[in-house]
C-alpha positions as CSV (number, residue, x, y, z in Angstrom):
1,M,-24.0,4.2,-4.9
2,M,-22.1,1.1,-5.0
3,K,-20.1,2.3,-8.1
4,R,-19.4,5.3,-6.1
5,L,-18.0,3.5,-3.3
6,T,-16.1,1.1,-5.6
7,F,-14.6,4.3,-7.1
8,D,-13.6,5.8,-3.7
9,F,-12.2,2.6,-2.3
10,N,-9.6,2.3,-5.3
11,K,-9.0,6.0,-5.3
12,E,-7.9,5.4,-1.7
13,I,-5.9,2.5,-2.7
14,F,-4.3,4.5,-5.5
15,L,-3.6,7.4,-3.1
16,G,-2.0,5.1,-0.7
17,E,0.4,3.6,-3.8
18,I,1.3,7.1,-4.4
19,G,2.4,7.3,-0.7
20,A,4.0,3.9,-1.2
21,L,5.7,5.2,-4.4
22,A,7.1,8.1,-2.7
23,G,7.8,6.3,0.7
24,A,9.9,3.4,-0.8
25,P,12.3,5.1,-3.0
26,L,12.8,8.1,-0.5
27,V,13.4,5.9,2.6
28,S,15.8,3.5,0.5
29,F,17.6,6.2,-1.0
30,I,18.3,7.9,2.5
31,V,19.2,4.4,3.8
32,S,21.6,3.8,0.9
33,R,23.5,7.0,2.0
34,F,24.5,5.2,5.3
35,T,24.9,1.7,4.2
36,N,25.8,-0.4,1.2
37,V,24.2,-3.6,2.5
38,L,21.5,-4.5,-0.1
39,T,19.2,-6.4,2.2
40,I,19.1,-3.2,4.5
41,I,18.2,-0.9,1.5
42,S,15.7,-3.4,0.2
43,F,14.1,-3.9,3.6
44,S,13.9,-0.1,3.9
45,G,11.9,0.3,0.7
46,V,9.5,-2.2,2.3
47,A,9.3,-0.1,5.3
48,G,8.9,3.2,3.4
49,A,6.2,1.8,1.2
50,T,4.2,0.5,4.3
51,L,4.4,3.9,6.1
52,G,3.6,6.1,3.0
53,A,0.8,3.9,1.9
54,G,-0.6,3.8,5.4
55,I,-0.6,7.5,6.0
56,F,-1.8,8.5,2.6
57,W,-4.7,5.9,2.7
58,V,-6.1,6.9,6.1
59,L,-5.9,10.5,5.0
60,M,-8.0,9.8,1.9
61,R,-10.5,7.4,3.7
62,A,-11.3,10.3,6.3
63,Y,-11.4,12.7,3.4
64,D,-14.1,10.5,1.4
65,K,-16.0,9.8,4.6
66,N,-16.1,13.5,5.6
67,T,-17.5,14.1,1.9
68,R,-20.1,11.4,2.4
69,K,-20.9,13.0,6.0
70,E,-19.9,9.6,7.4
71,L,-16.8,10.6,9.2
72,S,-16.6,9.5,12.7
73,L,-14.0,7.9,14.8
74,K,-16.5,4.7,15.0
75,N,-16.9,4.7,11.1
76,L,-13.2,5.1,10.5
77,A,-12.3,2.2,13.1
78,S,-14.9,0.0,11.7
79,D,-13.6,0.4,8.0
80,I,-10.1,-0.1,9.5
81,S,-10.8,-3.2,11.4
82,Y,-12.3,-4.8,8.1
83,F,-9.8,-3.5,5.9
84,T,-6.4,-4.5,7.9
85,P,-6.5,-8.0,8.0
86,G,-6.8,-8.6,4.1
87,A,-4.5,-5.5,3.6
88,F,-2.1,-6.9,6.0
89,I,-1.7,-10.2,4.4
90,L,-1.6,-8.9,1.0
91,A,0.9,-6.3,2.1
92,L,3.1,-9.0,3.6
93,L,3.0,-10.9,0.4
94,A,3.6,-7.7,-1.7
95,S,6.3,-6.6,0.7
96,A,8.2,-9.9,0.2
97,G,7.8,-9.6,-3.6
98,L,9.2,-5.9,-3.2
99,F,11.9,-7.2,-1.2
100,F,13.2,-9.9,-3.5
101,I,12.5,-8.2,-6.7
102,S,14.2,-4.9,-5.7
103,R,17.2,-7.1,-4.1
104,H,17.5,-8.8,-7.5
105,L,17.5,-5.7,-9.5
106,L,20.1,-4.3,-6.9
107,N,22.2,-7.1,-7.9
108,Q,22.0,-6.4,-11.3
109,D,23.3,-2.8,-10.8
110,S,19.9,-1.4,-11.8
111,G,20.1,1.6,-9.3
112,V,18.5,2.2,-6.2
113,L,15.4,4.4,-7.2
114,S,14.8,2.6,-10.4
115,S,14.9,-1.0,-8.9
116,V,12.6,0.1,-6.0
117,A,10.2,2.0,-7.9
118,F,9.8,-0.8,-10.6
119,S,9.4,-3.4,-7.8
120,Q,7.1,-1.3,-6.2
121,L,4.7,-0.9,-9.5
122,I,4.6,-4.9,-10.0
123,T,3.8,-5.4,-6.4
124,F,1.0,-2.7,-6.4
125,I,-0.7,-4.5,-9.3
126,F,-0.8,-7.7,-7.3
127,F,-2.2,-5.5,-4.3
128,L,-4.8,-3.8,-6.0
129,I,-6.2,-6.9,-7.4
130,G,-5.9,-8.9,-4.3
131,I,-7.6,-6.1,-2.1
132,N,-10.4,-5.8,-4.5
133,I,-11.1,-9.3,-4.3
134,Y,-11.0,-9.1,-0.4
135,R,-13.4,-6.1,-0.5
136,Y,-15.8,-8.4,-2.5
137,F,-15.7,-11.2,0.0
138,I,-16.0,-8.8,2.9
139,L,-19.2,-7.4,1.3
140,K,-20.7,-10.8,0.4
141,Y,-20.0,-12.4,3.7
142,F,-20.2,-9.7,6.1
143,G,-22.3,-7.2,4.4
144,K,-19.6,-4.4,5.1
145,K,-19.1,-1.8,2.3
146,L,-15.5,-0.7,2.1
């Protein structure tokens, strides 16, 4: 059962990343049509990644809970309440990394889409490792299975 939960958890994180990978370059590209300010374009990549990841993660989490017959507002809210603190801190660190890496690549004239997508990949690897470590501590200290 624990292996299945681990698989589902990481699947949800990966799907969230797909949302982030879609959201970051899309929002950055759209914003770049309105401004050439690199700081604004880089920040919009962070906002797009956060929005895309959050939407996709919640949808996948609800789907997995539903397939295990555990879907309820209370269960989903409990998962979100345990997941959010660690995810928020890691997302802040990853967002800073996304911002600075993409801005550096944009300063090198690497192109908006490739700069943001590459930056997102690097920061996702960091996030995935960190969130799994966080998940382990939540299980060990609170007995909560995410």
